MIKE-360088 format. One record per residue (C-alpha): residue number from 1; x, y, z. Coordinates in steps of 0.1 Angstrom, whole numbers, m for minus. Layout:
N
[NUM,[X,Y,Z]],
...
END
This chain:
337
[1,[m160,28,72]],
[2,[m138,59,69]],
[3,[m128,73,103]],
[4,[m147,46,122]],
[5,[m116,38,143]],
[6,[m113,74,154]],
[7,[m148,74,167]],
[8,[m151,39,181]],
[9,[m117,23,189]],
[10,[m99,54,202]],
[11,[m66,48,186]],
[12,[m45,77,198]],
[13,[m34,104,173]],
[14,[3,101,170]],
[15,[26,132,169]],
[16,[62,125,161]],
[17,[72,160,148]],
[18,[99,164,174]],
[19,[113,129,173]],
[20,[136,119,145]],
[21,[139,82,153]],
[22,[125,61,125]],
[23,[98,35,132]],
[24,[120,8,116]],
[25,[157,9,108]],
[26,[173,m20,91]],
[27,[211,m21,85]],
[28,[230,m49,66]],
[29,[204,m75,77]],
[30,[215,m110,66]],
[31,[200,m144,74]],
[32,[214,m178,65]],
[33,[196,m211,69]],
[34,[225,m235,64]],
[35,[237,m229,29]],
[36,[206,m210,20]],
[37,[209,m172,20]],
[38,[174,m160,29]],
[39,[184,m123,33]],
[40,[215,m108,18]],
[41,[227,m74,32]],
[42,[192,m58,34]],
[43,[190,m21,42]],
[44,[159,1,45]],
[45,[141,24,69]],
[46,[104,32,76]],
[47,[94,66,88]],
[48,[68,71,115]],
[49,[32,72,103]],
[50,[41,56,69]],
[51,[24,27,53]],
[52,[53,7,39]],
[53,[48,m22,15]],
[54,[71,m52,13]],
[55,[64,m67,m20]],
[56,[79,m99,m35]],
[57,[73,m133,m49]],
[58,[70,m163,m27]],
[59,[104,m173,m12]],
[60,[118,m138,m18]],
[61,[125,m132,19]],
[62,[94,m113,31]],
[63,[85,m137,59]],
[64,[121,m140,71]],
[65,[123,m102,73]],
[66,[91,m98,93]],
[67,[101,m127,117]],
[68,[133,m109,124]],
[69,[116,m75,129]],
[70,[91,m90,153]],
[71,[117,m108,174]],
[72,[108,m143,164]],
[73,[140,m151,144]],
[74,[176,m139,151]],
[75,[195,m125,121]],
[76,[229,m140,112]],
[77,[243,m105,111]],
[78,[231,m69,108]],
[79,[209,m48,130]],
[80,[172,m40,132]],
[81,[157,m14,154]],
[82,[121,m6,163]],
[83,[117,31,174]],
[84,[154,30,183]],
[85,[151,m3,203]],
[86,[173,m31,191]],
[87,[150,m60,183]],
[88,[176,m86,195]],
[89,[190,m68,226]],
[90,[158,m50,236]],
[91,[132,m75,224]],
[92,[105,m68,250]],
[93,[108,m30,248]],
[94,[106,m32,210]],
[95,[76,m56,210]],
[96,[56,m33,233]],
[97,[55,m8,205]],
[98,[40,m32,180]],
[99,[10,m52,170]],
[100,[15,m83,148]],
[101,[m9,m100,124]],
[102,[6,m131,110]],
[103,[m2,m147,76]],
[104,[m17,m177,94]],
[105,[m43,m171,121]],
[106,[m29,m175,156]],
[107,[m62,m177,174]],
[108,[m71,m205,197]],
[109,[m100,m223,182]],
[110,[m112,m238,215]],
[111,[m117,m203,229]],
[112,[m144,m178,220]],
[113,[m137,m146,201]],
[114,[m139,m126,233]],
[115,[m116,m149,252]],
[116,[m90,m147,224]],
[117,[m91,m110,224]],
[118,[m89,m106,262]],
[119,[m60,m132,264]],
[120,[m40,m112,238]],
[121,[m47,m80,258]],
[122,[m34,m96,290]],
[123,[m2,m106,272]],
[124,[3,m70,264]],
[125,[m5,m60,300]],
[126,[m35,m38,289]],
[127,[m56,m27,319]],
[128,[m89,m45,324]],
[129,[m112,m16,319]],
[130,[m93,m5,288]],
[131,[m91,m39,272]],
[132,[m128,m45,277]],
[133,[m138,m12,261]],
[134,[m113,m16,232]],
[135,[m123,m52,228]],
[136,[m160,m44,223]],
[137,[m151,m15,199]],
[138,[m128,m37,178]],
[139,[m153,m66,176]],
[140,[m180,m42,165]],
[141,[m157,m26,140]],
[142,[m149,m60,124]],
[143,[m185,m73,125]],
[144,[m179,m99,152]],
[145,[m196,m85,183]],
[146,[m227,m107,178]],
[147,[m203,m138,177]],
[148,[m182,m128,207]],
[149,[m193,m158,228]],
[150,[m189,m184,200]],
[151,[m159,m206,198]],
[152,[m138,m197,168]],
[153,[m135,m233,155]],
[154,[m167,m225,136]],
[155,[m155,m192,121]],
[156,[m149,m187,84]],
[157,[m114,m178,72]],
[158,[m125,m142,68]],
[159,[m139,m140,103]],
[160,[m107,m155,117]],
[161,[m86,m130,98]],
[162,[m107,m101,111]],
[163,[m104,m114,147]],
[164,[m66,m118,142]],
[165,[m64,m81,131]],
[166,[m85,m71,161]],
[167,[m60,m90,184]],
[168,[m31,m71,167]],
[169,[m47,m38,175]],
[170,[m58,m45,211]],
[171,[m27,m29,226]],
[172,[m30,4,206]],
[173,[3,m2,188]],
[174,[25,26,173]],
[175,[35,1,146]],
[176,[16,m28,132]],
[177,[30,m56,111]],
[178,[5,m71,86]],
[179,[17,m103,69]],
[180,[m4,m109,38]],
[181,[m35,m95,56]],
[182,[m60,m100,28]],
[183,[m47,m132,12]],
[184,[m76,m154,2]],
[185,[m103,m134,19]],
[186,[m139,m126,8]],
[187,[m146,m92,m6]],
[188,[m162,m78,26]],
[189,[m133,m88,48]],
[190,[m109,m74,22]],
[191,[m126,m40,21]],
[192,[m128,m38,59]],
[193,[m92,m45,64]],
[194,[m81,m21,36]],
[195,[m102,7,52]],
[196,[m87,0,86]],
[197,[m52,3,72]],
[198,[m61,37,57]],
[199,[m75,49,90]],
[200,[m45,37,110]],
[201,[m22,55,86]],
[202,[m43,87,88]],
[203,[m38,87,126]],
[204,[m1,83,125]],
[205,[2,46,131]],
[206,[30,30,111]],
[207,[19,1,90]],
[208,[44,m25,76]],
[209,[26,m46,50]],
[210,[40,m77,34]],
[211,[22,m88,3]],
[212,[25,m104,m31]],
[213,[m7,m86,m41]],
[214,[6,m58,m64]],
[215,[m27,m40,m66]],
[216,[m31,m39,m28]],
[217,[4,m23,m25]],
[218,[m4,2,m52]],
[219,[m36,13,m35]],
[220,[m25,12,1]],
[221,[12,21,4]],
[222,[32,54,6]],
[223,[63,35,m4]],
[224,[71,0,m16]],
[225,[102,m21,m13]],
[226,[105,m49,m39]],
[227,[125,m78,m26]],
[228,[137,m107,m47]],
[229,[160,m136,m38]],
[230,[168,m120,m4]],
[231,[179,m86,m18]],
[232,[161,m53,m22]],
[233,[156,m46,m59]],
[234,[140,m11,m55]],
[235,[124,12,m29]],
[236,[102,41,m38]],
[237,[66,53,m40]],
[238,[44,33,m64]],
[239,[42,62,m89]],
[240,[80,68,m89]],
[241,[86,31,m94]],
[242,[63,32,m124]],
[243,[83,61,m139]],
[244,[114,40,m139]],
[245,[100,22,m169]],
[246,[80,50,m184]],
[247,[86,37,m219]],
[248,[65,6,m212]],
[249,[29,12,m222]],
[250,[1,m12,m231]],
[251,[m31,m18,m249]],
[252,[m57,m41,m233]],
[253,[m82,m57,m256]],
[254,[m112,m80,m254]],
[255,[m123,m101,m284]],
[256,[m155,m119,m290]],
[257,[m152,m146,m299]],
[258,[m116,m153,m289]],
[259,[m98,m167,m320]],
[260,[m80,m200,m317]],
[261,[m48,m185,m331]],
[262,[m47,m155,m306]],
[263,[m10,m160,m303]],
[264,[m8,m142,m336]],
[265,[m14,m109,m317]],
[266,[24,m110,m311]],
[267,[29,m102,m348]],
[268,[11,m68,m347]],
[269,[36,m40,m354]],
[270,[54,m25,m323]],
[271,[40,m52,m300]],
[272,[69,m65,m279]],
[273,[50,m88,m256]],
[274,[15,m103,m251]],
[275,[0,m112,m218]],
[276,[m32,m132,m215]],
[277,[m51,m119,m185]],
[278,[m83,m138,m179]],
[279,[m106,m131,m209]],
[280,[m85,m101,m220]],
[281,[m51,m96,m237]],
[282,[m24,m70,m226]],
[283,[m2,m59,m255]],
[284,[30,m42,m244]],
[285,[42,m15,m267]],
[286,[58,19,m271]],
[287,[33,30,m297]],
[288,[m4,23,m286]],
[289,[m19,41,m316]],
[290,[m2,18,m341]],
[291,[m12,m12,m320]],
[292,[m49,m2,m319]],
[293,[m49,0,m357]],
[294,[m32,m33,m359]],
[295,[m57,m49,m335]],
[296,[m86,m38,m357]],
[297,[m70,m53,m388]],
[298,[m63,m85,m369]],
[299,[m99,m88,m358]],
[300,[m112,m84,m393]],
[301,[m88,m111,m406]],
[302,[m99,m135,m379]],
[303,[m137,m129,m381]],
[304,[m139,m116,m345]],
[305,[m150,m83,m329]],
[306,[m131,m60,m306]],
[307,[m155,m54,m277]],
[308,[m131,m35,m254]],
[309,[m100,m14,m258]],
[310,[m81,4,m230]],
[311,[m47,20,m230]],
[312,[m24,21,m199]],
[313,[9,36,m188]],
[314,[34,14,m169]],
[315,[19,m3,m138]],
[316,[35,m14,m106]],
[317,[30,m49,m119]],
[318,[52,m40,m149]],
[319,[79,m28,m125]],
[320,[75,m60,m104]],
[321,[79,m82,m134]],
[322,[109,m63,m147]],
[323,[127,m64,m114]],
[324,[119,m100,m104]],
[325,[115,m117,m138]],
[326,[84,m135,m124]],
[327,[68,m146,m155]],
[328,[59,m178,m174]],
[329,[64,m180,m212]],
[330,[42,m202,m234]],
[331,[48,m202,m271]],
[332,[60,m165,m271]],
[333,[31,m153,m249]],
[334,[37,m144,m213]],
[335,[12,m149,m185]],
[336,[17,m134,m150]],
[337,[22,m161,m123]],
END
């Protein structure tokens, strides 16, 4: 899938070396819904050609932010600019620079895939010859060309999501907003979309990605902003964010069989926290070597075998949990929500 856009869809190579205006500039952005403060004095910028992740739990303010940046919602106060264009005062000029892929599919189910794509192109005033060529290339890229004449009411969720992304790219945008693009998708659709994001970024297109999928942000983004309760908690590259809690290390173990009293793992020396993650356990510690020895002794006492051991440095998930407090505690054991 690598470089497939460059050869098929003809997304233009962007060159912004002589232009210092950021793709997105947000200053003191605030949004109230009655007594609810959805955004509270939010400030950040996104450079051109960057893949910028907007990470946060549900209700943190991600969707409100993207609705303001795309001109759907007006902020209570503050400013937001797209390539120097004020999104409130110059909405049309700003929107011409962007493509938008919403969390929920915005396709018309009584139209065919081709009709949906051409309708979107017409809204962006894409010339007929160009939209037909790009439309075919995009449908082929997303594996939908053979279904172009089918009405989309029979499409799967993954197919609808891929079509929505094709619609977001039909106008060859300088900036594309992706709101939870891979949420609930099958593996094939997920991989296609992830590869497309990388290709877009390689060609200078700015990508603004909202997600609560920590691994997706870690693999895809140049920088990540973590938002919680309407405020920015941190902004940096994934690796630099991890270094902010460098002392947090962990040992991941798999036991067979899993003992009934596995909560006792909390009692192993230097273990500060236990997280059950599927059929494995993540033991948070500052001394992995001591924990490994303790796990072996624990397994012997409980007549079980250690069938897997891995050690890890701090993860983006650890940063996320530390900054948002998004965890559930059960009997002294934490599980990620």
